[in-house]
N, C-alpha and C positions, 0 to 999 in steps of 0.2 A: 547129563554127564559131559564133562569137558572133552573137547576134541583133542586127539593126540598130536595134531600138528596145526599150524596156523600160518598163513601166508599174508603178509602185510607189506606196504611200501617200506616199512622200517625194519624188515627182517634182518638187514645187514647190520643194524645197529648192535644187537647182542654180540655179533662176532667182533666188532670193534671194541666194545667194552670188555669182552672176554680177553681179547689180546692185550688190552691195556692192563687188566688186572694181573694176568700172568706175567707181564713185563714187570709190574711192581713186585710181584712175588719173587721173580728172578733177582731183583735188586736186593731184596731181603736175604735171600739164600746166598747171594754173592757175599754179603756181609758176614754170613755164617762161615763161608769158606775162608774168608780172610782171617776170621778168628782161629780156624783150624791151622792155617798156614803160620800164624803168629804164636801158636801155643807153646813154642819152644824158646821164646824170647827170654832174655835175662830178666829176672825178677828179684832184684836185691832188696827191694823194700817190703817184701812180704814175709810172713813167718816161715821158718825153715820146714815145718811140717807140710807146707804146700808144695814143696819141691820133691817130696818123697812119696813113693807108693808103698803101702804096707800090705804085703800079700795076705798073710793070715791063712787060716785053714780053708777059707772059701776061694782062694786064688788058685785057679786051675785053667791054664790057657787052652789046653786041648778040649777039656770038657765044656768050657765056655763057648768055644767055636762050634761044637756040635749043637749046643742049645740055641745058638744064634742062627744056625742054618735051619733048624726046626722052626724057629720063630719066624723067619722070613716066609716059609711056606704057609704056616698056620695063620699068620696075620694077613697074608695076601688073600687066602681063601675066605677068612672071616670078613675082610673088607669088601670083597666082591659080593659075597652073600648078602651083607647088610645093605649095600647101596643098590643092589639089583632087585631085592625083594619088592620094594614099593613100585619099581618101574614095570614089573610084570604083574602087578596087582589087578590090572584091568581084566585079566582073564578070570579073576575071582570076583563075582558081583558084590559080595559083602565088603570087599576092600576097595571099592571105587572111591575116587576123591570126594564124591558127594554123599557118601554113606557115613553113618555115625561111627562105625568101627574104625574107619580111616582117621577120623578126627581124634579118637581116643589114642590110637597108636601114634599119631603124629605128636600128640601132647606128651606121651611117654618119651619119645625121642627128643623132643624139645627140652624136657627136663634133664635128659642125659647131657645134651649140649651145654645147658646152663651150668650144670655141676662140673662139667669138664673145664669150663673157664674159671669158676670160682674155687673148685676143690683140687684141681690138678695143675693147671697152667699158671695161675696167679701165685699159689704157694711156691712153685718152682722158681718163679722170678724173684720172690722174696728171699729164698734161700741163696740164689745165685748172687744177687746184688747186695745181700747182707753178709756175704762170706767173709771170714777173717782173713782170707787170702787177698782181699782187696784193700787198698789204702783207706784209712778211716775218713780222710778228707778227699773227695766230697761224699763218698758212697754211704757213710754212716750218718751223715749230717743232713741228708735230704731224702725224702721218700720217692725215689726215682720210679719204683714199680707202679705205685698208684698214679703218679703223675703221667707216665707214659700210657698207662691203661686208659686214663681219662682222655688224653689227647687222641688215642686210637678210637675211642667211642665217639668223640666229637667228629673226628675225620670220617667215620662211617656214616654218621648222620648227614654230614655235608655231602658225601658221595651220593647217598640215597636221594637227598633233596635236589641236588643239581641234575641228576639223571632224569628225574621226573619233570623238572622244570624244562630241561632241554627237549624232552619228548612233547610236552604240551605246547611249546613254541613252534615245533615243526608240524604239529597236527594240523591238517587242513581245516580251515574255518568255513562255516556255512553262512552265507549272507543272510542277514535278518530280513531282507526284502523277499526272500523266497518263502517266508513263513507268515506273511501278513496279507490279509485280504481274502484268502481262500482257505477254507477249513481242511480241504483234502491235502494241502501241503504239509500239514502237521504230522502226517503219518511217516513220510520219508524222513522228516527231521528227527522223529523219535527213533527210527531205525538207525539213523546215523549216530545219534547220541548213544544208543545201546551198543553199537559196534565200537565206537570210540572208548566207551567205558570198559568194555571187555578187553580191548587192546591195552588200556592202561593197567588193568588188573594183571594181565599176562606179563607186561613189562615189569611191573612191581615184583611179581614172583620170580622173574628172571634175575633181577637185581639181587634179591634175597639169596637165591641159589648161588650166584657167582661170588657174592661177598662172603657167604658161609664157606664156600669151597676155598677161598683164599686164606681165611683164618685157619681152617683145618690143615691145609697144606703146610703152612709155616710151622705150626706146633708139632705136626706129625713127623716132619723131617728132624726136628730137634730131639724128639723122643727117640726116634730110630737111631740117630747119631750117638746118643748117650748109651743106648743099649749095645750098639755095635762096638763102641770103644771100651766097654767094661769087660773085665776078665773075672768078675766076681760071680761065681755060679749061684751063691746064696741070694744074690740080688736078681739075677736073670731069670731063674726058674719061676718064681711067682709072677714076675713081670710079664712073661710070655702069656700066661692065662689071662691076666688082667687086661693086657693090651688087646687080646682077641675079643673079649667081651666089649671093651671100649670101642674098638673099630666096628664091631657088629652093630651096636646100638647107635653110634654116631653116624654110621653109614645109612641106617634106616631114616634118621632125621634128614640127612642130605638128600637121600633118594626121594623122600616125600616132597621136598622143595623142588627138585628137578622135575618130578612128575607134574606138579602144579604149574611149572613154568612152560609146559607144552612144547618142549623142544622136540625136534626131529630125532630120529634114531642116531644119526651121526654125532650130534652135539651131546646127546645122552651118553653115548659111548665114550666120548672124550672126557666128560666130567667124571664119569664112573672110573675110567682108567686112571686119571690123575689122582683121585682119592685113594684107589686101591694100592697104587705102587709107591706112594710117597713114604710111608713108614718103612716098608721093606728096603726102599732105596736108601733111606737114612741109615738102616742097619748095615747095608753093604758098604756105604761110605765110612761108617764107624769102624767096621772090620778092617778096611784098607788102611785106615789111618790110626789103628790102635797102637802102633809103635811110636807115633809122634804126637798124637792128640792127647792132651791132658785136660780133663774137664774142670780142674781146679786152677788152671792158669788164669791170671787176671784178664787177659784179652778174651779168652773163651767165656769166662764168667760174665763179663760185661756185655758182649754181643748176644750170647744166648739169653741172658737175663732180660735185656731190652726187647729182644724178639718175643720172648714169652709174655712180657708185659703187654706189648702191642697186640699179640694174638689174643690174650685174655680179654682186653677191652673190646676187641672186635667180636669175639664169641659171645661175651656177656650182653653186648648191645643187640646183636642179631637174635640171640635166644629170647631175650626179654621183650624187645620192641617188635622186631620183624615177625617172630614166630608166635610167642605166647600172647602178647597184647593184641596182635593183629587177629588171631583166632578167637580169643575170649571176648573181644569187643565186636566181633563180627556178628552178622544176623543169625547164623546157624546156632551158635552157642547161646547167644542172647535170647533166642526163641525157645530154649528148652533148659529149664533148671536141672532136670535129671541128667541130661547129657553134660551140662556144665559141671555137675558134681563128679561124674565119672571122669571127666577130663582133668579135674583137679587131683583126683586120686592117682591118675596116670602120671601127671607131672611129678607128684611127690614120690611115687614109686621109682620113676626114672632118675630123678635127682638123688633120691636116697640110695639107690643101688650103685650109682656112679660115685657117690660120696664114700660109700663103704669100700669101694675099690681103691680109694686113696691110701688105704692102709698098706697096700702092696705095690701100687704104681704111682 
């Protein structure tokens, strides 16, 4: 079984990369805030229906506020439960990272994350950037959503590759002279290689956990902001339940990655905290800006649409390459056709369940 903590000369590196990624996330969220601040700008070139809110029978500000307050508490609890369940799985032997059940549960959660990118975040970006409230030129003449998602996936690949390259260059080299001429020198060399290999695996898992966290944070704030700014109870009511399930299963996927990254308790707590509070924070932000923020203003549509596209590319790459391909091509699943079949079923169930939720969220 993997150890819960690991001390290496490069332990400070995850903190630097984590800080860098949260800085990048902060830049993206700053763009979102700029969209909120500019949401009341004059928009003479857009259709008149984009300037008007139609209350209808579902418009009830007081009832919507009550639902949003309930949503904040419910989503926070569901998020904490989802991300913490894998972190405390070591107390249950059957759920250890080296057990078959853990592999199946992780496959289910990976399917959830994959469907989140394809069935929730990407369609939202298509809706935003294809809105009639945006000028036809250039937004209807070029597929910005898929273009940005593609660039985001390539950027994630570059980040993964450069991080591993940087680690390999800093890794201490063992002189070839120490392993020639004496057979007993081969044993320390094998030990060193085994240690270096294990460190590389842990670093890889840490990169996956941090990249996944960044993608989740971006789209979670966007989802929360949209809910917080809405006053349509017919939309909010089913969205609360859907988001609770969404955060629960997405948290399980992230929690499994954090567990395999072998972080200490402090870093685990930081990652779990940021995941749990981002959607409720977005709801609070939306409530505070509900009188000024309009999600159909051109600036808001463009910034939110581009953020969703970038988040979708990141989530899709991470789910398919870092999680699913990494596990299915690994020795554990390749060594058991039966376990591989169960994992495929779990992926389909996770992706199918999250796809079904796209009807309400």
